[in-house]
N, C-alpha and C positions, 0 to 999 in steps of 0.2 A: 581641466578644472580639478582642483583638489577636493577630495571628499573629507568633510570635517565633522559630520554627525552620522549616527546610525541610520537616521531617516534618509540622508543623502546617499549612504551606502546602498540601501535597498533600492532607491530610485536609480542609481547607477547600474545595479545588477539587472533591474527590470528594463533598462534602456537597451540591453543586449537582446531582448526578446525578438525584435525583427530579424535577427540572424537565424531564427528558427531551429530546425533539427538538421544537424550536419553530421551524418554518420562518419566514424573514423576517429582514431586516437592520436593523431599527430599533434594536434593543438594541445591536448592534455599532456602528452609527453614533453612538449616544449615547456609548458608552464611548470610542470613538476620538476623538471631538470633545473629550471631557474630557482625553484624553491629548495633545492637540495634533496629531492625525492622523499618527501614526508611519508608517502604511501608505503615505503619500504620499512618504516619504523613502527608499523601498527600490527597488532594481533587482531585480525579481522575475520568476520564471517560475511560472505557475499551471498545475497538473497535475490533470486530472480523468480519470475512466474507471472502468469496473467492475472490471477486473483490470489488473495491470501498473503501477499508479501508483508503488508503492514501489520496484519494480525499476528502472523508468525513471528515477526520481529518483536512485537509487543509482548507476546507470551514469553519469548526467550529473554527479553530485557527484564521482565518482572521476576522470572526465576533467578536470573543471575544477580540482580540487585538484592533479592531475598537471601541469596547465598553469600552476600557481603562483598560483591565485586562492583567496581565503578564501570558503567557501560555507556559508551557513546553510540548514538543512533543517527543514521542519515536516512530520512524518509521523504516521500513526496506523494501527492501535493500536500501543502499545509492546510489545516482545517480552521484553526483559530488565529494564528499569527505566523508571519513569514519565518521568524527565527526558530520556530519549533522544528524545522527541517534538520537543523544541526543541534542535537541535544545531548546532555550527559545526565544519566539517571532520571530521564524524563523532564529535566529542566532545560528550556531553550537557551541557546547561546545569548550571553548578555549583550547589551548595546555596545559596551566598551570593546568586547572581544570581536563582535561583528565588524565594528569600525576598524579595529586593528587588522583583521584579516583582509578587509576590502582595501585598505591603504597599502598593504603588502602586495596584493595581487594587481592593483590597477596599472602600475607602470609595466608589469609583465604582460598584461592583457593588451595594452597599447602597442607594445613591441611586437607581439604576435600578429596583431591586426595590420601592421605595416608590412608583414611578410606575404609570401605567395599563399599561405594557408588561410589568410583572411581572419576576421574577428572571431574569437571564441564565442560560443553561445551562452545564454543565461545559465543553462544547467551545467555546462562545462566549468564556468567560473565558480558557481556555487560548489561544485564537486571539489575543485582545487582548494577553495576556502576551507571546506570540511577537512580535507587531508591535512592542510596546514594547521588548523585549529586543534585537531586531535593530537597531532604529533608534537607540536611546538608549545601549545598552551595548556589544554585540558589534560592530556596524557591519561586517558582512561585505561583500565586493565584490558578491555576488549571493545572492539567497535563492530556494530552490526550495520552493514552497508547495503541499502536497498537499491537495486537497479532502477534507473529511470525509465528506460524503454528498451525492450528486447533483452540484450545481454552482450552478444558478440562485439558489437560496435558501440556499446554504451560507454559514456565517459567514466563510469566507475570501474570499467573492466581493465584498468591499469594496475589494480591491486592483486597481489598474490595472497589469498586468504589461507587460513588454517582449515577452513571448512566452507564448502559451497552448498547452498540449498536451492532447489527448484520446486516451488510450492505446487503449482499445477499449470496446465497449459490449455488455453481455450481461445475463443475468437475475440480478438481485440487488436486494434492498430493494424488491421490487415492491409491497409493502404501503404503501410511501411514495412511490416514484418513478413508478409506473404499471405497467400490466400488459402493455404491448406494447413492443417495442424502439424504436418511434417515440416513444412517450411518455417512455421512459427517456432516449433521445437528446436530446429537447427539454430535459430538465433538465440534462444534461451540457453541451449547447450554450450554456447560460446563462452560461458563463465566457468565451465569445467576446466580445471588445470591439471597437468600431469602429476600423478601421485597424490593429489589432494582429495580427501574423501568428499563424496557428494551425497546429499540426502535428497530423495525425490518423493514428492507426493503426486506425481503425474499419473493420471488415469487414462485409459484408452490405448489400444495397441499401437496406433499410428505414431503418437507422440512418444510413448514409452520406448518403442524400438529405436528411435533417434537418440534418446537420452542414454539408454543402456549401451548402444553401439558406440557412441562417442566416449563414454566412460571406459569401455573395454579397450578401445583403440589407443587411448592415451594413458592407460594404467591407473585410473582413478577408482578406488574402492566405492562401489555403489550400494547405498542403503535405501531400499525401496519400501515405501509404505505398504503394509499388508503382505509383505514378503519377509523382510528381516525384522520388522516391528509391526505390531498390530494395534488397531484402535477399534473399539466397538461402542457405538452410541447407545446410551440407555435413555431413561426418561428425562425430559427437560435439558438441563445443562450438564447432566452427569454422563461420564463416559469411562471406559476402562482402557488401560494401556499396558502392553506387554512386549518385551523384547525376547529374542531367541534364548538368551541366557537365564531369563526369569522363570521361576517355577510356577508362579501364578500372576495374574493380572492385577494391577493397582487401580483403584477407583479414584477418579478426580471429579471435582466440580468446577466448571469453567466460568470465568467472569464474563465471557462473551456468549451471546445467544446464537443458536443454530447448529445443527449437526455438522455442517461444513467447518465450523470452528473447532470441532473435536479433532479433525484431521490436521488443522494448523497447529493445534496444541501438541499433537503427537510428533509433528516435525520438530517442534521446539524441544520436547522431552528427549528425542533421539539426539538432537544437537548437543544438549547438555551432557549426555553420557559420552559423546565423542570428544567433547571439549576438555574433559578432565585432565588429559595429558598436557594440552597447551596452557591450561590455567594452573597446572601443578597441584590441584587438589580436587577431590570429589565434591559434588553438591548433594547435600542430604535430601531425604524424602520430604522433610518438613518444608524446606525451601522450595522444592518443586510444587508441593500442594499449595503453599501460600501464593507463590508466583502465578500459578494457573488460575486460582480463585480471584486474585486481585487484578487480573489483566482487564484493562479497558482500552478501547480504541475508538475515538470519535468518528461518527458516521458509519459504523458497522452495526446495523440493526440496533442502533442506540435509542433506547426509550428515554426521551428527555422529559416526558410528563407521563405519569402513571394513570391518572384518572381525570378525564378520558385519555386514552393513550395517544401520544404523539411519537412517531418513530422516524429517525433519520437514517437513511441507508444509501450508501454510495454505489448502488448497483449501476453498472454502465456497460455491461456486455451480456452475452447469452447466459454464461455460467452464473454471473451475478444476479440476474433476474430469476433464474431457476432457484438459486439459494434463497432469494427474498421471498418468492412465492411459497417455497417449502416452509420457511420460518413463519410466514403469516398463516398458512394452513395449520401449522402445529400450535400456534399461540392464539390466533384470533379468528378461527374459522366460523365462530358464531356471531361475529360482528359485521357491521356495515363499514367497509373500508373505502376511504377517500384518499386518492393519490394525487399529489401535486408533483408534476414531472417536468424537468428541463434537461436538455441533452446537448451534446456537441454534434456538429454537422455530419460527421461520418457514420453516425449510428442509424440503424434501420429499425424503426418501431415495429414494423411488420414481423421482424424476426425476434426482437427482444421481448415483446409482450405476448408471444405465443403461450408461454406457461400460464399467464393469467386467463387467456381466452379459454383454456381447457381445464382450469383449476376447480371450477364450481364455487369459487369465492364471490361474494357480493362486492363488486368493486366499481367505483365511479372515478373516472380519470379527468383531471384538469391539466391541460398541456400549456406550458408557458415558456418564456425565454428569459435570459438574464444577460447582464453586461459582461460579456467575455468574447474575445476575438474569434473563437470558434463555436459560439453558441448557435444552435439550430433555431430556425423560425418556428414559432408555436403552431402556426397554421399547417406547416409541413408535417410536424409531428402528429397533429390531429388527423390529417388525411391518411398518413401511413398506418395508424394504429388499428389493429384487427380486433377492436373491442366495441361493445354496443353502447355503453354509457360513457360518453366523452363530451368534453367541451373545451373551448379555448379560453385561457385566462391571460389577457393582454399584459396586465401588471401583476407580477408574482407577489409583490408585497401586499397589495390590496387583497388579492386572492387568498393569501395565507392568513391574513387578519380575519377575513370573513369566514373562512373555513374553521379557524380556531374558535371564533365566537359562536358558531352554529353547531359545534360538536355536542352530541348527546351521549347518554350513558351507553348506548349500543354502537357508538361510532369509534373508529380508529382513523387517525390522520397519518399518512405516510408521505414523506418528502424524499424524492429519489431522482436518479437519472444521471448525475454527474457529481463527482467529489468537489469540483469547483463550485457548483451550484450549492451543494450542502454547506460548504464553507461560508458562502454569503448568507444563507438562511440561518445558520447557527449564530452569526454575529447579529443579524436582525432580531432574532428571538431574544437574545440577551438584552438588547436595548429596549425591546418591547416589554419584557418582564420588569425591567427597571422602572419603566414609566407607568406601570400598573398601580 
């Protein structure tokens, strides 16, 4: 069937979802060869990590655009619209260009599907479309490419970047990537390429050892956070940044909230200083300051209403919930916190909610579910949760509306648990506010 509209293109891409996750790069290599290897014509930064990929990409994109560069970004999952996953300067791919890329890819995908390799997955096709669009149509100065899952066998790992970034390594997708931090680090370290510099925000000896040893073995210069460049969190959104060559630290004010975001901003600042050769010019202090201050990223401690506060946060693993708890303690420790939470099936609330159980915060949890093929059952989340004040909310839309209407001056509403859930909530809130 021929794809004739952008809507049909998205439906066709989604139709590949049943093919799931298929580690390996052979299908990608086939498709890219048929396209004339667009990935080889890009100046790219490749970003992996358990948490912080999207925020780091956003910090880096805002700095580079403030410096006058056109910047392509490939991110996932989407929060507001499908097309935002492939963007230039923050503007999602147009319907016309999305359709063009889909029409170019569809016969190639069908050809691969008839081979012994089987059908490419949804993410593989989207990745191939991204390479095609950036190389053939948009032609940005630089592309920031976020890994989908892991690194070593991820479909983005066909690119040879000018710089690799590994944000941090924690407990996520352990059913696929491994059950220890060392095993997960091995998968993330798979994006490190011989001779290509790598920036690391990895903490903890187990994961750091794997990253540093991989870099050493293949001759990649390693730039480690708090070794070759330093970040220090000050009050609120303010932090200082310093490299080895600097005489004194520079103070920045971050657009994103939480001390964990200062580390992501530091990775972006280090990337900028390393990219000056590839981009053939330096990026000034003003562009860095503007970029860091202007950075926003939907669903990352995003305060969508100030009074009373409503926060959207896509915490979905141990490290994410630790960061969320810390941010709430810093910002709203004197408030009554109401949490609406939905998650995917592989998550263990007993582990994820431990930070809340010991935080001293006044928190009431409502566990719910949402329309997603891997969404967990609300009752299961309720039973797992190691918290005292908890209930089941069968219908998240009704629960959200009720919670919003009952918020008082001393209350905070937090919606969290899965970026896919956050995406649905954001869209629902937009239509809810339009109807007010």
